[in-house]
C-alpha positions as CSV (number, residue, x, y, z in Angstrom):
1,M,0.0,0.0,0.0
2,R,1.3,3.4,-0.9
3,S,2.0,6.1,1.6
4,G,-1.0,8.2,2.5
5,E,-3.6,5.7,1.2
6,L,-6.8,5.6,3.3
7,I,-8.4,2.2,2.6
8,P,-12.2,2.2,2.7
9,S,-12.9,-0.5,0.1
10,A,-9.2,-1.2,-0.3
11,T,-7.1,-4.0,1.1
12,A,-6.0,-4.1,4.7
13,D,-2.9,-6.2,4.1
14,H,-1.3,-6.6,0.6
15,R,2.2,-7.5,1.7
16,N,2.0,-11.3,1.1
17,H,-0.1,-11.3,-2.0
18,N,1.8,-12.9,-4.8
19,Q,0.0,-10.7,-7.4
20,C,0.8,-7.4,-5.6
21,S,3.7,-5.3,-6.8
22,D,5.1,-2.2,-5.2
23,N,2.8,-2.9,-2.3
24,Q,-0.2,-2.3,-4.5
25,C,-2.6,-5.0,-5.5
26,S,-3.5,-5.3,-9.2
27,D,-7.2,-5.1,-8.1
28,D,-7.7,-1.7,-6.6
29,R,-10.8,-2.6,-4.7
30,S,-9.8,-5.8,-2.8
31,C,-7.5,-8.7,-2.8
32,D,-7.1,-12.2,-1.4
33,D,-4.2,-12.6,1.1
34,H,-1.8,-15.6,0.9
35,N,-4.3,-17.7,2.9
36,G,-7.1,-16.9,0.4
37,R,-9.0,-14.7,2.8
38,R,-10.5,-11.5,1.5
39,R,-9.6,-8.5,3.7
40,T,-11.4,-5.3,3.0
41,I,-12.3,-2.3,5.1
42,S,-15.5,-0.4,3.9
43,P,-16.8,3.0,4.8
44,L,-19.8,1.3,6.4
45,W,-17.5,-0.7,8.7
46,L,-15.6,2.5,9.6
47,A,-18.9,4.2,10.5
48,I,-20.0,1.3,12.8
49,V,-16.6,1.3,14.6
50,W,-16.8,5.1,15.2
51,L,-20.3,4.7,16.6
52,M,-18.9,2.0,18.9
53,I,-16.1,4.3,20.0
54,G,-18.6,7.2,20.6
55,S,-20.6,5.0,22.9
56,Q,-17.6,4.6,25.1
57,T,-16.9,8.3,25.4
58,S,-17.2,9.6,28.9
59,L,-20.0,12.2,29.4
60,A,-19.5,12.5,33.1
61,T,-19.5,16.0,34.5
62,D,-17.2,17.5,37.2
63,E,-16.7,20.7,38.9
64,T,-13.6,21.7,37.0
65,V,-15.2,21.7,33.5
66,S,-18.3,23.5,32.1
67,V,-19.9,22.1,29.0
68,V,-22.3,24.0,26.8
69,T,-23.7,21.8,24.1
70,D,-25.1,22.4,20.6
71,Q,-24.0,25.9,20.0
72,R,-24.5,26.8,16.3
73,Y,-21.4,28.0,14.7
74,G,-22.6,27.8,11.1
75,E,-25.7,28.2,9.0
76,T,-26.0,24.6,7.8
77,E,-29.1,22.8,8.8
78,G,-29.3,19.8,11.2
79,K,-26.5,18.6,13.3
80,A,-23.8,19.9,11.0
81,G,-22.8,23.4,12.2
82,L,-23.2,22.6,15.9
83,C,-20.4,22.7,18.4
84,D,-19.9,21.9,22.1
85,V,-17.8,24.2,24.3
86,Y,-15.7,22.7,27.1
87,S,-14.3,25.4,29.4
88,P,-12.3,25.5,32.7
89,T,-14.4,26.7,35.6
90,G,-11.6,28.4,37.4
91,D,-10.6,32.0,37.3
92,V,-9.9,33.4,33.9
93,P,-6.2,34.1,33.5
94,T,-4.9,37.4,32.3
95,G,-5.4,37.4,28.5
96,G,-7.8,34.5,28.5
97,F,-7.6,30.8,28.0
98,P,-5.8,29.1,25.1
99,A,-8.3,27.2,22.9
100,V,-8.4,24.2,20.7
101,V,-10.9,23.4,17.9
102,V,-11.5,19.6,18.0
103,I,-12.5,17.7,14.9
104,H,-14.0,14.1,15.0
105,G,-13.2,11.3,12.6
106,G,-15.3,8.7,10.8
107,G,-14.1,8.6,7.2
108,W,-15.7,12.0,6.4
109,M,-19.0,10.2,6.2
110,S,-19.9,9.5,9.8
111,G,-19.1,10.5,13.4
112,D,-20.2,13.2,15.8
113,K,-18.6,15.8,18.0
114,W,-19.3,13.9,21.2
115,T,-17.0,11.0,20.2
116,L,-14.1,13.4,21.1
117,G,-15.7,14.5,24.4
118,S,-13.0,12.8,26.5
119,Y,-10.3,14.6,24.6
120,A,-12.1,17.9,24.9
121,R,-12.7,17.4,28.6
122,Q,-9.0,16.6,29.3
123,L,-8.0,19.8,27.5
124,A,-10.5,21.8,29.6
125,E,-9.2,20.2,32.8
126,N,-5.8,21.5,31.9
127,G,-6.8,25.1,31.3
128,F,-7.9,25.1,27.6
129,V,-11.2,26.0,26.0
130,A,-12.0,23.0,23.7
131,I,-14.6,23.4,21.0
132,T,-15.8,20.1,19.4
133,I,-17.6,20.5,16.1
134,N,-19.9,18.6,13.8
135,Y,-19.4,19.2,10.1
136,R,-21.2,18.2,6.9
137,L,-20.7,14.6,5.9
138,A,-20.1,12.8,2.6
139,P,-21.5,11.6,0.3
140,T,-24.3,14.1,0.7
141,H,-21.8,16.8,1.1
142,P,-18.5,16.0,-0.8
143,F,-15.2,17.8,-0.2
144,P,-14.5,20.6,0.4
145,A,-17.7,21.1,2.5
146,Q,-15.9,19.6,5.5
147,A,-12.9,22.0,5.2
148,D,-15.2,25.0,4.9
149,D,-17.0,23.9,8.1
150,V,-13.7,23.8,10.0
151,R,-13.0,27.3,8.7
152,Q,-16.4,28.5,9.7
153,A,-15.8,27.1,13.2
154,L,-12.6,29.1,13.4
155,L,-14.5,32.2,12.4
156,W,-17.1,31.5,15.1
157,T,-14.3,31.1,17.6
158,N,-12.8,34.4,16.6
159,D,-16.1,36.2,16.8
160,N,-16.9,34.6,20.3
161,A,-13.4,34.8,21.8
162,K,-14.3,37.6,24.2
163,R,-17.4,35.9,25.4
164,L,-15.6,32.6,25.9
165,S,-12.5,34.2,27.4
166,I,-10.3,32.8,24.6
167,D,-6.8,34.2,23.9
168,L,-6.7,34.1,20.1
169,D,-2.9,34.3,20.1
170,R,-3.0,30.7,21.5
171,L,-5.4,28.9,19.2
172,G,-4.8,25.3,18.1
173,V,-6.6,22.5,16.1
174,F,-6.8,18.8,16.9
175,G,-8.4,16.0,15.1
176,Y,-8.3,12.2,14.7
177,S,-8.5,10.1,11.5
178,A,-10.6,12.1,9.1
179,G,-10.5,14.9,11.7
180,G,-6.7,14.7,11.7
181,H,-6.7,15.1,7.9
182,L,-8.9,18.2,8.2
183,S,-6.7,19.6,10.9
184,L,-3.5,19.2,9.0
185,L,-5.1,20.5,5.8
186,I,-6.5,23.7,7.2
187,A,-3.3,24.3,9.2
188,S,-0.9,23.7,6.3
189,L,-3.0,25.7,3.9
190,A,-3.5,28.7,6.2
191,D,-0.2,30.3,5.3
192,E,-0.6,29.8,1.5
193,P,-2.0,32.4,-1.0
194,V,-5.7,32.7,-1.0
195,P,-6.1,31.2,-4.5
196,Q,-4.4,28.0,-3.3
197,Q,-6.6,27.9,-0.3
198,A,-9.7,28.5,-2.4
199,A,-8.9,25.4,-4.5
200,A,-9.8,23.4,-1.4
201,S,-12.9,25.5,-0.6
202,Q,-16.3,26.5,-1.9
203,W,-15.4,30.1,-0.9
204,S,-14.3,32.3,-3.8
205,A,-10.9,33.8,-3.6
206,S,-12.5,37.2,-3.2
207,D,-14.6,36.1,-0.2
208,S,-14.0,38.5,2.7
209,R,-14.0,35.6,5.2
210,W,-10.4,34.7,4.3
211,K,-9.1,37.9,5.9
212,S,-11.1,37.2,9.1
213,L,-9.7,33.7,9.9
214,P,-7.7,33.6,13.1
215,K,-4.1,32.3,13.0
216,I,-3.6,28.7,13.9
217,R,-0.6,28.5,16.3
218,A,-0.4,24.7,16.7
219,V,-1.9,21.6,15.2
220,C,-2.1,18.0,16.5
221,A,-3.4,15.2,14.4
222,G,-3.9,11.5,15.2
223,G,-3.9,8.8,12.4
224,P,-4.3,11.4,9.6
225,P,-4.5,10.6,5.9
226,C,-2.0,13.0,4.5
227,D,-1.6,12.5,0.7
228,F,-4.2,11.4,-1.8
229,R,-1.9,12.0,-4.8
230,S,-0.4,8.5,-4.5
231,L,-3.7,6.7,-4.7
232,P,-4.1,4.4,-7.8
233,I,-5.3,6.6,-10.6
234,D,-8.6,4.8,-11.3
235,N,-9.3,3.8,-7.7
236,T,-12.8,4.9,-6.6
237,A,-12.5,4.2,-2.9
238,L,-12.7,7.9,-2.1
239,A,-15.2,8.9,-4.8
240,Y,-17.9,9.3,-2.2
241,F,-15.7,12.0,-0.6
242,L,-13.7,13.6,-3.5
243,G,-16.3,13.1,-6.3
244,G,-14.5,10.7,-8.5
245,S,-11.2,8.9,-9.1
246,R,-7.8,10.6,-9.2
247,R,-7.9,10.4,-13.0
248,E,-11.2,12.3,-12.9
249,K,-10.4,14.8,-10.2
250,P,-6.5,15.2,-10.1
251,Q,-6.6,18.8,-9.0
252,L,-9.0,18.1,-6.2
253,Y,-7.0,15.1,-5.0
254,A,-4.0,17.4,-4.8
255,A,-5.9,20.3,-3.2
256,A,-7.2,17.9,-0.5
257,S,-3.8,16.5,0.4
258,P,-2.1,18.2,3.4
259,A,1.3,17.0,2.1
260,A,0.9,19.1,-1.0
261,H,0.9,22.3,1.1
262,V,3.8,21.8,3.4
263,S,5.9,25.0,3.7
264,A,8.3,26.6,6.2
265,T,5.7,28.8,7.8
266,D,3.4,25.9,8.8
267,P,2.4,26.0,12.5
268,V,4.2,23.7,15.0
269,T,2.8,20.2,14.4
270,Q,2.4,17.1,16.4
271,I,1.4,13.8,14.7
272,I,0.4,10.7,16.7
273,H,0.1,7.4,14.8
274,G,-0.3,3.7,15.6
275,V,2.6,1.6,14.3
276,T,0.3,-1.2,13.2
277,D,-2.4,1.0,11.7
278,L,-3.9,-0.8,8.7
279,I,-6.7,1.7,8.0
280,V,-4.3,4.7,7.5
281,P,-0.7,3.3,7.3
282,I,1.8,5.1,9.4
283,Q,4.0,5.8,6.4
284,A,1.5,8.5,5.4
285,S,2.3,10.5,8.6
286,Q,6.0,9.7,8.5
287,S,6.3,11.1,5.0
288,F,4.4,14.2,6.0
289,H,6.6,14.7,9.1
290,D,9.7,14.2,7.0
291,A,8.5,16.8,4.5
292,Q,7.9,19.3,7.3
293,I,11.3,18.6,8.8
294,A,12.9,19.2,5.4
295,A,11.0,22.5,5.2
296,A,12.3,23.5,8.7
297,V,8.9,23.2,10.4
298,D,8.8,22.4,14.1
299,S,7.3,19.0,13.6
300,R,7.0,16.2,16.1
301,M,6.1,12.5,15.4
302,T,4.9,10.0,18.1
303,A,4.6,6.4,17.0
304,V,2.4,4.3,19.3
305,P,3.8,0.8,19.4
306,Q,1.7,-2.3,18.6
307,Q,-1.5,-0.2,18.2
308,G,-3.8,0.1,15.2
309,H,-6.1,2.9,14.1
310,M,-8.9,2.6,16.6
311,L,-6.8,1.3,19.6
312,T,-4.5,4.3,19.2
313,F,-7.5,6.6,19.4
314,L,-8.7,4.8,22.6
315,N,-5.2,4.7,24.1
316,P,-4.9,7.2,27.0
317,S,-1.3,8.0,25.9
318,T,-2.8,9.6,22.8
319,R,-4.8,12.1,24.9
320,Q,-1.8,12.6,27.2
321,T,0.5,13.4,24.2
322,M,-2.0,15.7,22.7
323,V,-2.5,17.7,25.9
324,R,1.2,17.9,26.7
325,F,1.9,19.1,23.2
326,F,-0.5,22.0,23.5
327,Q,0.7,22.8,27.0
328,E,4.2,23.1,25.7
329,V,3.6,25.2,22.6
330,M,0.8,27.4,23.9
331,P,0.7,26.9,27.6
332,A,-2.2,27.7,29.8
333,D,-1.6,30.1,32.7
334,A,-2.1,27.4,35.2
335,A,-0.2,25.1,37.5
336,E,1.3,21.8,36.4
337,P,-1.0,19.8,34.0
338,S,-3.0,17.1,35.6
339,V,-2.2,14.5,33.0
340,P,0.2,11.7,34.0
341,A,3.3,11.2,31.9
342,A,2.6,9.1,28.9
343,S,4.2,5.7,29.0
344,E,7.2,5.3,26.7
């Protein structure tokens, strides 16, 4: 499998297939492994797993965190355009709290903001305002609707910063899986010329909203798809999201790839990825990280040993690494963070 390839409707393990070359099966949709078993991962399976994960998310309340649910940050109808705000209940520090916009996963076709409630709560417990968002989902809303919803959430954060006691000079973005992709995409595009950003947006290059977007100071992404440019040219696994194959939509595949927008002025970046991830192979993140290092970006990479895509999401060390990263690069005006040290 090539670096950066997300595999809904693609093979989970090609390595021992005697008809595969360059780690890519001759059949782009599926293949039989060396024992004759068919191993595929479909968008439906991904949706079911994310629903299972969401059911395990803690919704408990405590005295150190205030949660305000279903705030509308955008004009889209239904659940899309809603956000939950997790805030510390202590005294507001001088200048306000740092903030993180939190973006759920689910293959861009499923998921909900509350599946990242435990991540948001841990941020709030450590002095951050965390804003978890819903966004429009494919295939009803293909890319770049999701990217524009993240931008709209950033605008809402900017407009409500005073009310929420947010310090906009300390604004970060975090996401996992599809949310990790959107986090890296928006952060890596933010320093590029508006026409380049507009290629991954439904906003026109002349839209006044581009000038109002707040600056992203730091981005953390877990298990992110980073580069769609290496997908087999006629593979339609992501057609539900990108509107066709790479042959049909080459410019959109490039525009949607965070790796296509790496530059020296990208914000400080933390990537967390499971070593045995078969849904989004770790090589995608490693290549993105290497490209950022080559561009002199402050980029960090944490590989979680013996963990796949979903288990890395559920692993407490992933939350701990995320919180400690934001504490380091845009620290809250508070005492020592309450997260224990992540196990090596």
